[in-house]
C-alpha positions as CSV (number, residue, x, y, z in Angstrom):
1,M,0.2,0.0,0.2
2,K,1.1,3.4,-0.9
3,N,1.7,5.9,2.1
4,D,-1.3,7.9,2.3
5,R,0.0,10.7,5.0
6,R,0.5,14.0,2.9
7,R,2.7,16.7,3.6
8,P,1.0,20.0,5.1
9,A,-0.1,22.7,2.6
10,R,2.4,25.7,2.2
11,P,0.8,28.5,2.9
12,R,0.0,30.8,-0.6
13,P,2.2,33.4,-1.1
14,G,0.3,36.5,0.2
15,G,-2.5,34.9,1.5
16,P,-3.1,35.4,5.7
17,A,-1.2,32.2,6.2
18,A,1.4,33.3,4.8
19,K,1.6,36.9,6.9
20,K,1.1,35.7,9.7
21,A,4.0,33.3,9.6
22,Q,5.9,36.2,8.6
23,Q,4.7,38.0,11.5
24,R,5.9,35.0,13.7
25,S,9.3,34.7,12.4
26,A,10.2,38.7,12.0
27,P,12.6,40.0,14.5
28,R,11.1,42.1,17.5
29,K,11.7,46.0,17.3
30,A,13.2,47.3,20.8
31,T,11.0,48.9,22.6
32,P,12.8,52.3,23.3
33,K,13.9,52.8,27.0
34,K,12.4,55.8,28.2
35,A,15.3,58.7,28.7
36,T,16.0,59.5,32.3
37,Q,15.5,62.8,33.4
38,V,18.0,65.1,35.0
39,A,16.6,67.4,37.3
40,R,17.3,70.9,37.3
41,P,18.2,73.2,39.9
42,A,15.3,75.4,40.7
43,R,15.9,79.4,39.3
44,E,17.0,81.9,41.8
45,E,15.0,84.6,41.7
46,P,16.6,87.5,41.3
47,R,17.3,90.1,44.5
48,T,19.7,92.4,45.7
49,L,22.8,92.4,48.5
50,R,23.7,96.1,49.7
51,L,27.1,96.5,50.9
52,G,28.5,99.8,52.1
53,L,31.7,101.7,51.4
54,V,32.8,104.5,53.9
55,P,35.3,106.5,51.9
56,G,38.6,105.2,50.7
57,A,37.6,101.5,50.8
58,T,38.6,99.9,47.5
59,P,36.2,96.5,46.7
60,G,36.7,96.7,43.1
61,R,38.2,93.0,43.1
62,W,35.8,91.9,45.2
63,I,33.2,93.0,43.1
64,D,34.2,91.6,39.8
65,T,34.6,88.4,41.5
66,W,30.9,88.6,42.8
67,N,29.4,89.9,39.2
68,E,31.1,86.6,38.1
69,R,30.2,84.0,40.5
70,M,26.8,85.6,41.4
71,P,24.9,87.1,38.3
72,H,21.5,86.8,39.5
73,V,22.1,89.2,42.6
74,E,22.6,92.7,42.4
75,L,25.6,94.0,44.4
76,E,24.1,97.8,45.5
77,L,27.3,100.1,47.1
78,V,25.6,102.2,49.5
79,P,27.8,105.4,50.6
80,L,28.7,105.3,54.5
81,S,30.3,107.8,56.3
82,F,32.6,107.0,59.3
83,A,30.7,109.3,61.7
84,D,27.4,107.3,61.0
85,Q,29.1,104.1,60.0
86,R,27.9,102.0,63.0
87,E,24.3,102.7,62.9
88,R,23.8,102.9,59.2
89,L,25.0,99.1,59.5
90,H,21.2,98.1,60.0
91,D,20.4,99.8,56.9
92,V,23.0,97.6,54.6
93,D,23.8,93.8,54.7
94,L,27.0,94.2,55.0
95,A,29.8,97.1,55.1
96,L,33.4,97.9,54.3
97,V,34.0,100.1,57.8
98,R,37.0,101.7,59.2
99,L,37.7,100.3,63.1
100,P,37.3,101.2,65.3
101,L,33.5,100.3,65.6
102,R,31.0,101.5,68.5
103,R,29.4,98.6,70.4
104,P,30.8,95.7,68.1
105,G,29.3,92.9,70.5
106,D,26.4,91.9,68.1
107,L,28.4,92.1,64.9
108,H,31.0,90.2,63.0
109,V,34.0,92.1,62.3
110,I,36.4,90.7,60.1
111,P,39.8,93.3,59.8
112,L,40.9,93.1,56.2
113,Y,43.7,95.5,55.9
114,D,45.4,98.4,57.5
115,E,46.8,102.2,55.5
116,V,49.4,103.7,56.3
117,P,48.4,107.6,56.8
118,V,50.2,110.2,54.5
119,V,50.6,114.0,55.0
120,V,49.0,116.0,52.4
121,A,50.4,119.4,51.6
122,A,50.7,122.2,48.7
123,K,52.8,120.6,45.9
124,E,55.3,123.6,46.3
125,S,55.9,122.8,50.1
126,H,58.9,121.9,51.1
127,L,57.4,118.9,53.0
128,M,57.0,117.3,49.7
129,A,60.8,117.4,48.9
130,A,61.3,113.8,51.4
131,D,60.1,110.5,50.0
132,E,59.0,110.2,53.6
133,L,58.2,112.6,57.0
134,S,58.5,111.4,60.7
135,A,56.5,113.3,63.4
136,D,59.7,115.5,64.1
137,D,59.5,116.9,60.3
138,L,56.0,118.3,61.0
139,A,56.8,120.5,64.1
140,G,55.1,124.0,63.9
141,Q,53.0,123.3,60.9
142,V,49.7,123.8,61.3
143,L,47.9,120.3,61.4
144,I,43.9,120.8,59.8
145,T,41.7,117.9,61.2
146,P,38.6,117.5,58.8
147,G,35.0,117.4,60.3
148,D,35.0,114.1,58.9
149,D,38.4,112.7,60.3
150,V,38.7,108.8,60.6
151,L,42.4,108.9,62.5
152,G,41.4,110.7,66.1
153,P,44.3,112.6,68.1
154,L,47.6,112.0,66.0
155,D,49.8,113.5,69.3
156,L,52.2,115.4,66.6
157,P,54.6,118.6,67.4
158,T,51.8,120.6,65.0
159,V,50.0,123.8,66.1
160,T,46.1,123.9,66.4
161,P,44.5,125.9,63.1
162,T,42.8,129.6,64.6
163,F,40.5,129.1,61.9
164,P,36.7,127.0,62.2
165,T,36.9,123.4,61.6
166,I,36.6,122.8,58.0
167,E,33.9,119.9,57.7
168,T,35.4,117.5,55.0
169,T,38.2,116.0,54.1
170,E,37.8,117.4,50.4
171,D,37.6,121.0,51.5
172,A,40.9,120.4,53.5
173,V,42.6,119.3,50.9
174,A,41.8,122.2,49.0
175,T,42.6,124.5,51.9
176,V,46.4,122.5,52.1
177,A,46.8,122.8,48.5
178,S,46.4,126.9,48.8
179,G,49.8,126.7,51.3
180,V,47.7,126.5,54.3
181,G,48.4,124.3,56.7
182,I,49.0,120.3,56.4
183,L,46.0,117.2,56.4
184,V,47.1,113.8,57.5
185,V,44.8,111.0,56.2
186,P,44.7,107.3,55.1
187,M,46.7,106.9,51.9
188,S,42.9,106.0,49.7
189,L,41.7,109.5,50.7
190,A,44.9,111.3,49.5
191,R,44.5,109.4,46.4
192,M,40.4,110.4,45.9
193,H,40.7,113.5,46.2
194,K,44.3,114.5,44.7
195,R,44.7,117.5,43.4
196,K,47.4,118.8,40.8
197,D,48.4,121.7,43.1
198,A,48.9,119.3,46.4
199,D,50.8,116.1,47.2
200,Y,51.2,113.2,50.3
201,R,54.0,111.7,51.5
202,P,53.9,108.5,53.8
203,L,53.8,109.7,57.5
204,T,56.3,107.0,59.3
205,A,55.3,105.3,62.8
206,G,51.8,106.9,62.1
207,P,48.8,105.5,63.3
208,V,47.1,103.2,60.5
209,S,43.6,102.7,59.9
210,T,42.2,99.5,59.6
211,V,39.5,98.5,57.2
212,A,37.2,95.7,58.0
213,L,33.9,93.7,56.9
214,A,31.0,93.9,59.4
215,W,27.9,93.1,59.5
216,P,25.2,92.1,62.1
217,R,25.4,89.1,64.0
218,D,21.5,88.4,63.6
219,A,21.5,89.0,59.7
220,T,23.5,86.1,58.4
221,T,21.9,85.0,55.1
222,P,23.5,83.0,52.4
223,D,24.3,85.6,50.5
224,V,26.4,87.8,52.9
225,E,28.3,84.2,53.4
226,T,29.2,84.1,49.7
227,F,30.7,87.7,49.9
228,V,32.7,87.2,52.8
229,G,34.2,83.7,51.1
230,I,34.7,85.8,48.2
231,V,37.0,88.4,50.3
232,R,38.6,85.3,52.3
233,G,39.7,84.1,48.6
234,R,37.2,81.0,48.9
235,T,36.7,80.0,45.4
236,A,33.3,78.7,44.1
237,N,33.6,75.2,44.6
238,S,34.4,76.0,48.5
239,S,32.6,74.9,51.3
240,R,31.9,77.6,54.1
């Protein structure tokens, strides 16, 4: 007898069975993985840090670093006088001040640098012939102490003026430039009020003026800490 088993029929090309066979044999497409979403840091709102400055303070290099590191925080410079710097510390976030400060107990105070005193006189004065001056060189000179003086008593062998107190350092420089008396101030103030008809020389062994960074202890904010770090030379990645 002949073998009656029949071979299975091949699916007709293009028919439904052929399509199903192709679907079963076709490689499955890889399901794309969902991209991992990285959380973005919250955008900081623009704000302002108020920095008080006494005359002669030079924060230029720190301001440049602040603007590079904290572009979203405006640094507002607020002029302060030496006379009212203590009271005005509550009107700003922090300030460059001159020591001494009254009632420093509730403040953070970081001394930064000392300024040497200089003698300001008329450019034609014989005092300007020297590279530096001592107390003995000033014997008999009329010493003008302006109303906004920052050095205090100097204990020099000088003469007190017979005319009324000159209120500002700027006006005092103009007076000595005319040939009347001398003035002793920190070097930065002499530079600030420099004139063509006046000059200055360092006063050896004279009282220095210390510039410091100060702010209320109960008003320390992250922005204040950042500025303090910049002043102290910390990099952007340094921890506080």
